[in-house]
Structure formats: C-alpha cells, structure tokens
Backbone as a chain_set.jsonl record, in Angstrom:
{"seq": "XXXXXXXXXXXXXXXXXXXXXXXXXXXXXXXXXXXXXXXXXXXXXXXXXXXXXXXXXXXXXXXXXXXXXXXXXXXXXXXXXXXXXXXXXXXXXXXXXXXXXXXXXXXXXXXXXXX", "coords": {"N": [[31.132, 290.054, 29.618], [32.219, 289.738, 32.145], [34.114, 291.808, 32.23], [32.477, 294.064, 32.441], [31.48, 293.829, 35.034], [33.852, 294.012, 36.559], [34.626, 296.636, 35.964], [32.506, 298.035, 37.103], [32.873, 297.378, 39.82], [35.384, 298.557, 40.289], [34.778, 301.289, 39.912], [32.952, 301.644, 41.984], [34.59, 301.099, 44.189], [36.436, 303.153, 43.869], [34.761, 305.342, 44.237], [33.985, 304.941, 46.927], [36.507, 305.209, 48.096], [37.093, 307.914, 47.477], [35.034, 309.176, 48.912], [35.722, 308.417, 51.518], [38.213, 309.609, 51.712], [37.495, 312.311, 51.469], [35.951, 312.529, 53.773], [37.942, 312.135, 55.739], [39.574, 314.381, 55.287], [37.742, 316.409, 55.931], [37.245, 315.779, 58.611], [39.783, 316.222, 59.696], [39.991, 318.995, 59.306], [37.882, 319.887, 60.941], [38.849, 319.012, 63.402], [41.075, 320.701, 63.639], [39.751, 323.165, 63.863], [38.32, 322.796, 66.253], [40.506, 322.51, 67.953], [41.572, 325.098, 67.778], [39.457, 326.576, 68.97], [39.544, 325.55, 71.598], [42.119, 326.429, 72.321], [41.705, 329.201, 72.211], [39.715, 329.51, 74.203], [41.096, 328.667, 76.493], [43.072, 330.611, 76.48], [41.538, 332.925, 77.048], [40.485, 332.36, 79.656], [42.813, 331.834, 81.239], [44.239, 334.226, 80.894], [42.52, 336.16, 81.963], [42.638, 335.401, 84.643], [45.434, 335.779, 85.063], [45.714, 338.554, 84.57], [44.171, 339.667, 86.636], [45.552, 338.638, 88.88], [48.237, 339.594, 88.514], [47.809, 342.355, 88.426], [46.683, 342.818, 90.985], [48.706, 341.944, 92.73], [51.149, 343.117, 91.958], [51.149, 345.883, 92.143], [51.349, 347.573, 90.059], [50.102, 350.022, 87.684], [46.843, 349.544, 86.163], [46.806, 349.62, 83.325], [49.403, 349.055, 82.594], [52.427, 347.774, 81.025], [53.395, 345.504, 82.265], [51.161, 344.205, 83.278], [49.701, 343.579, 80.981], [51.38, 342.255, 79.203], [51.628, 339.397, 78.867], [48.98, 338.624, 77.882], [49.119, 340.108, 75.496], [51.343, 339.08, 73.946], [50.748, 336.34, 73.872], [48.3, 336.566, 72.657], [49.064, 337.36, 70.085], [50.114, 334.95, 69.218], [47.753, 333.413, 69.284], [46.371, 334.728, 67.287], [47.935, 334.047, 65.02], [47.471, 331.311, 65.089], [44.743, 331.3, 64.522], [44.814, 332.296, 61.853], [46.191, 330.181, 60.709], [44.354, 328.106, 60.918], [41.849, 329.044, 59.835], [42.611, 330.61, 57.701], [43.333, 333.332, 55.398], [41.11, 333.775, 53.891], [38.889, 333.765, 55.497], [38.791, 336.268, 56.643], [38.828, 338.057, 54.445], [37.461, 336.76, 52.398], [36.615, 334.869, 49.449], [35.655, 336.287, 47.256], [36.156, 338.874, 47.954], [37.887, 340.856, 46.904], [36.727, 341.365, 44.394], [34.215, 342.373, 45.181], [35.034, 344.743, 46.461], [36.171, 346.162, 44.31], [33.885, 346.539, 42.696], [32.401, 348.106, 44.47], [33.963, 350.46, 44.674], [33.869, 351.25, 42.012], [31.134, 351.783, 41.72], [30.914, 353.866, 43.533], [32.494, 355.792, 42.29], [30.975, 356.135, 39.976], [28.662, 357.241, 41.066], [29.693, 359.67, 41.939], [30.114, 360.977, 39.568], [27.709, 361.795, 38.483], [26.757, 364.181, 37.419], [27.833, 364.437, 34.871]], "CA": [[30.321, 290.356, 30.78], [33.121, 289.824, 33.282], [34.715, 293.135, 32.22], [31.491, 295.018, 32.93], [31.427, 293.696, 36.487], [35.098, 294.555, 37.093], [34.564, 298.085, 35.84], [31.562, 298.508, 38.114], [33.502, 297.255, 41.133], [36.431, 299.56, 40.403], [34.139, 302.585, 40.092], [32.386, 301.655, 43.323], [35.701, 301.216, 45.12], [36.965, 304.506, 43.706], [33.801, 306.235, 44.869], [34.134, 304.781, 48.381], [37.796, 305.788, 48.469], [36.96, 309.365, 47.426], [34.194, 309.588, 50.038], [36.496, 308.255, 52.744], [39.245, 310.637, 51.686], [36.82, 313.578, 51.76], [35.591, 312.485, 55.194], [39.16, 312.316, 56.532], [39.968, 315.785, 55.169], [36.777, 317.204, 56.696], [37.492, 315.497, 60.038], [41.021, 316.906, 60.056], [39.67, 320.416, 59.373], [37.067, 320.094, 62.146], [39.757, 318.863, 64.551], [41.854, 321.938, 63.736], [38.862, 324.22, 64.358], [38.087, 322.516, 67.673], [41.76, 322.834, 68.622], [41.657, 326.549, 67.901], [38.496, 327.044, 69.974], [40.091, 325.222, 72.916], [43.238, 327.336, 72.55], [41.149, 330.518, 72.483], [39.033, 329.464, 75.509], [42.144, 328.637, 77.527], [43.675, 331.943, 76.446], [40.652, 333.861, 77.763], [40.403, 332.017, 81.086], [44.121, 332.01, 81.895], [44.64, 335.629, 80.901], [41.71, 336.875, 82.967], [43.256, 335.077, 85.925], [46.744, 336.436, 85.162], [45.538, 340.007, 84.665], [43.711, 339.967, 87.994], [46.625, 338.342, 89.839], [49.38, 340.507, 88.344], [47.386, 343.695, 88.817], [46.472, 342.92, 92.43], [49.923, 341.647, 93.491], [52.35, 343.869, 91.575], [51.053, 347.305, 92.454], [51.472, 348.335, 88.817], [48.828, 350.531, 87.172], [46.111, 348.538, 85.404], [47.145, 349.653, 81.905], [50.852, 348.967, 82.412], [52.915, 346.674, 80.199], [53.571, 344.316, 83.11], [49.87, 343.536, 83.414], [49.155, 343.176, 79.688], [52.374, 341.659, 78.301], [51.289, 338.006, 78.547], [47.869, 338.574, 76.923], [49.52, 340.667, 74.213], [52.184, 338.166, 73.172], [49.987, 335.111, 73.645], [47.273, 336.939, 71.683], [49.686, 337.298, 68.764], [50.148, 333.526, 68.896], [46.379, 332.99, 68.984], [46.06, 335.286, 65.966], [48.566, 333.203, 64.009], [46.75, 330.042, 65.099], [43.507, 331.584, 63.785], [45.128, 332.35, 60.421], [46.564, 328.844, 60.282], [43.166, 327.256, 60.848], [40.813, 329.581, 58.97], [43.216, 331.24, 56.537], [42.976, 334.731, 55.162], [39.799, 333.831, 53.244], [37.879, 334.02, 56.516], [38.713, 337.707, 56.839], [38.55, 338.772, 53.213], [36.563, 335.993, 51.549], [37.129, 334.567, 48.121], [35.276, 337.32, 46.295], [36.312, 340.167, 48.62], [38.509, 341.804, 45.992], [35.742, 341.729, 43.381], [33.216, 343.247, 45.817], [35.656, 346.052, 46.682], [36.285, 346.822, 43.015], [32.539, 346.983, 42.322], [31.997, 349.189, 45.371], [34.65, 351.686, 44.276], [33.35, 351.66, 40.705], [29.826, 352.391, 41.959], [31.143, 355.137, 44.201], [32.959, 356.723, 41.264], [29.835, 356.411, 39.099], [27.781, 358.155, 41.804], [30.338, 360.975, 42.003], [30.123, 361.587, 38.229], [26.34, 361.877, 38.016], [26.502, 365.424, 36.708], [28.351, 364.414, 33.504]], "C": [[31.189, 290.506, 32.028], [33.76, 291.218, 33.374], [33.758, 294.198, 32.742], [31.411, 295.0, 34.451], [32.679, 294.282, 37.118], [35.091, 296.079, 37.051], [33.633, 298.667, 36.899], [32.193, 298.462, 39.502], [34.595, 298.298, 41.319], [35.839, 300.95, 40.621], [33.567, 302.705, 41.494], [33.494, 301.811, 44.363], [36.308, 302.611, 45.066], [36.055, 305.511, 44.402], [33.902, 306.157, 46.39], [35.431, 305.403, 48.865], [37.714, 307.314, 48.495], [36.111, 309.888, 48.577], [34.963, 309.496, 51.348], [37.584, 309.32, 52.832], [38.654, 312.009, 52.017], [36.43, 313.645, 53.234], [36.817, 312.745, 56.062], [39.663, 313.762, 56.465], [39.045, 316.678, 55.997], [36.991, 317.009, 58.191], [38.738, 316.221, 60.51], [40.777, 318.407, 60.205], [38.861, 320.726, 60.631], [37.93, 319.965, 63.396], [40.616, 320.108, 64.735], [41.009, 323.076, 64.303], [38.596, 324.034, 65.847], [39.341, 322.851, 68.476], [41.933, 324.333, 68.797], [40.704, 327.064, 68.973], [38.961, 326.733, 71.392], [41.239, 326.161, 73.265], [42.713, 328.72, 72.932], [40.459, 330.56, 73.85], [40.05, 329.456, 76.644], [42.838, 329.988, 77.616], [42.841, 332.937, 77.256], [40.687, 333.604, 79.269], [41.723, 332.308, 81.795], [44.502, 333.482, 81.958], [43.781, 336.488, 81.814], [42.305, 336.649, 84.351], [44.582, 335.816, 86.087], [46.623, 337.949, 85.308], [45.126, 340.398, 86.076], [44.84, 339.754, 89.0], [47.786, 339.327, 89.721], [49.001, 341.913, 88.78], [47.267, 343.821, 90.333], [47.769, 342.736, 93.22], [51.093, 342.571, 93.172], [52.306, 345.337, 91.969], [51.232, 348.187, 91.226], [50.111, 348.914, 88.437], [48.166, 349.493, 86.259], [46.529, 348.484, 83.949], [48.651, 349.606, 81.672], [51.216, 347.739, 81.576], [53.054, 345.393, 81.01], [52.269, 343.527, 83.219], [49.432, 342.923, 82.081], [50.151, 342.477, 78.756], [52.027, 340.217, 77.911], [50.092, 337.923, 77.599], [48.249, 339.103, 75.543], [50.289, 339.648, 73.376], [51.486, 336.83, 72.905], [48.891, 335.367, 72.61], [47.809, 336.949, 70.261], [49.753, 335.844, 68.305], [48.771, 332.987, 68.55], [45.952, 333.514, 67.615], [46.681, 334.465, 64.841], [47.902, 331.823, 63.946], [45.444, 330.187, 64.32], [43.761, 331.585, 62.28], [45.52, 330.979, 59.886], [45.361, 327.931, 60.107], [42.18, 327.764, 59.797], [41.36, 330.219, 57.695], [42.758, 332.674, 56.376], [41.622, 334.859, 54.473], [38.697, 334.132, 54.243], [37.694, 335.53, 56.702], [38.272, 338.436, 55.576], [37.565, 338.053, 52.307], [37.138, 335.821, 50.153], [36.801, 335.671, 47.119], [35.368, 338.722, 46.898], [36.855, 341.217, 47.666], [37.508, 342.279, 44.937], [34.675, 342.652, 43.961], [33.774, 344.651, 46.038], [35.762, 346.835, 45.378], [34.931, 347.363, 42.577], [32.079, 348.144, 43.185], [32.651, 350.507, 44.962], [34.188, 352.17, 42.904], [31.987, 352.33, 40.859], [29.965, 353.756, 42.614], [31.598, 356.187, 43.197], [31.827, 357.107, 40.316], [28.88, 357.398, 39.773], [28.367, 359.568, 41.858], [30.323, 361.701, 40.654], [28.707, 361.703, 37.666], [26.089, 363.107, 37.157], [26.994, 365.394, 35.271], [27.352, 363.864, 32.531]], "O": [[30.893, 291.341, 32.883], [33.929, 291.749, 34.472], [34.184, 295.136, 33.416], [31.287, 296.05, 35.08], [32.581, 294.987, 38.122], [35.509, 296.73, 38.008], [33.95, 299.684, 37.517], [32.057, 299.41, 40.275], [34.721, 298.867, 42.402], [36.353, 301.712, 41.439], [33.685, 303.756, 42.125], [33.346, 302.577, 45.316], [36.654, 303.184, 46.099], [36.531, 306.423, 45.078], [33.905, 307.185, 47.066], [35.465, 306.048, 49.914], [38.209, 307.942, 49.43], [36.427, 310.926, 49.158], [34.871, 310.388, 52.191], [37.843, 309.866, 53.905], [39.255, 312.779, 52.765], [36.561, 314.691, 53.87], [36.735, 313.503, 57.029], [40.125, 314.305, 57.468], [39.506, 317.592, 56.681], [36.926, 317.97, 58.957], [38.753, 316.776, 61.608], [41.299, 319.027, 61.132], [39.126, 321.717, 61.311], [37.759, 320.728, 64.348], [40.861, 320.527, 65.866], [41.487, 323.861, 65.123], [38.641, 324.995, 66.615], [39.244, 323.416, 69.566], [42.39, 324.79, 69.845], [41.088, 327.894, 69.797], [38.794, 327.555, 72.293], [41.32, 326.64, 74.396], [43.218, 329.341, 73.868], [40.603, 331.541, 74.58], [39.881, 330.16, 77.64], [43.155, 330.456, 78.71], [43.382, 333.7, 78.055], [40.895, 334.526, 80.058], [41.738, 332.96, 82.839], [45.032, 333.94, 82.97], [44.278, 337.458, 82.386], [42.457, 337.587, 85.133], [44.832, 336.415, 87.133], [47.356, 338.556, 86.089], [45.666, 341.346, 86.646], [45.061, 340.593, 89.874], [48.265, 339.839, 90.732], [49.792, 342.591, 89.437], [47.702, 344.819, 90.907], [47.913, 343.326, 94.291], [51.948, 342.791, 94.03], [53.356, 345.964, 92.111], [51.263, 349.412, 91.339], [49.078, 348.366, 88.82], [48.848, 348.664, 85.656], [46.604, 347.395, 83.38], [49.124, 350.079, 80.638], [50.431, 346.801, 81.437], [52.846, 344.302, 80.478], [52.294, 342.296, 83.247], [48.844, 341.841, 82.07], [49.795, 342.14, 77.627], [52.125, 339.858, 76.738], [50.171, 337.216, 76.595], [47.756, 338.604, 74.531], [49.929, 339.385, 72.229], [51.626, 336.261, 71.823], [48.587, 334.501, 71.79], [47.093, 336.588, 69.328], [49.483, 335.541, 67.143], [48.632, 332.189, 67.622], [45.254, 332.824, 66.871], [46.034, 334.214, 63.824], [47.787, 331.238, 62.869], [45.078, 329.302, 63.546], [43.024, 330.958, 61.519], [45.217, 330.648, 58.739], [45.361, 327.07, 59.228], [41.724, 326.989, 58.956], [40.633, 330.349, 56.711], [41.908, 333.164, 57.12], [41.039, 335.943, 54.468], [37.669, 334.7, 53.873], [36.576, 336.006, 56.896], [37.432, 339.334, 55.637], [36.891, 338.705, 51.51], [38.04, 336.551, 49.742], [37.601, 335.953, 46.226], [34.729, 339.652, 46.407], [36.35, 342.339, 47.618], [37.453, 343.469, 44.626], [34.27, 343.612, 43.306], [33.071, 345.639, 45.827], [35.478, 348.032, 45.344], [34.83, 348.509, 42.138], [31.437, 349.069, 42.688], [31.99, 351.544, 44.907], [34.125, 353.375, 42.662], [31.713, 353.334, 40.201], [29.227, 354.688, 42.292], [31.148, 357.332, 43.24], [31.724, 358.26, 39.9], [28.349, 358.293, 39.116], [27.626, 360.55, 41.827], [30.501, 362.918, 40.609], [28.545, 361.706, 36.445], [25.266, 363.054, 36.244], [26.604, 366.266, 34.495], [27.637, 363.779, 31.336]]}, "num_chains": 1, "name": "protein.A"}
C-alpha cells in the first residue's frame, strides 16, 4: 500500500512540474511578444518625430535618403525582431506549403478540363 501512495505522489508532483514548466514557457513567449510590441510602438513614435524634424530642419526633399535612412535601417532591425519572436510560421504557417501545392494542383486540374 505504501508503494501505491508514493507512485501517486510522484505522478502528482510530475504533473505539477509539467504545468509549471508549461506556464513558464508560455510566460516567456508572452514577454517576448510584449517586448516586440513595445519595440514596434517606440519605432513608430520616434520615427514619426525624426521624419518631421529631419525634413523640416534639413531642407532635403521629403523622399530623400537623409529623411528615411533611420526608419529604413531601424525597420530592418524591427523586422528581424519580429522574425525572432513570431518565427517564419507566422508568415507562412505550418501547412502553408501543403495549401500552395493543393492550390496549384487545382489550378492545373481546372486548366485541363477539356481532356
């Protein structure tokens, strides 16, 4: 009977450990997402300010490299931050390749209706 109780306690502890581990992984992921959103919000606010200030003070045309260089290079960094947080699955999805294959197969089938 003692062995039955020990086994139950170990399973319960294992279950609690797995739940806590899952919670910590989820919290870490949410923290990364929040960090990205803050980075993106700061990027928008600061670059609007910089674009207005550089354009008004430099005398350069609005679409010149001097006005848009900071948003461009910082935007590349924000893009890499996005990929680091969300990964490429966000853009293509896990079954993206399969959907594309089916779409092209259906398109080919539609083109061969006369056969």
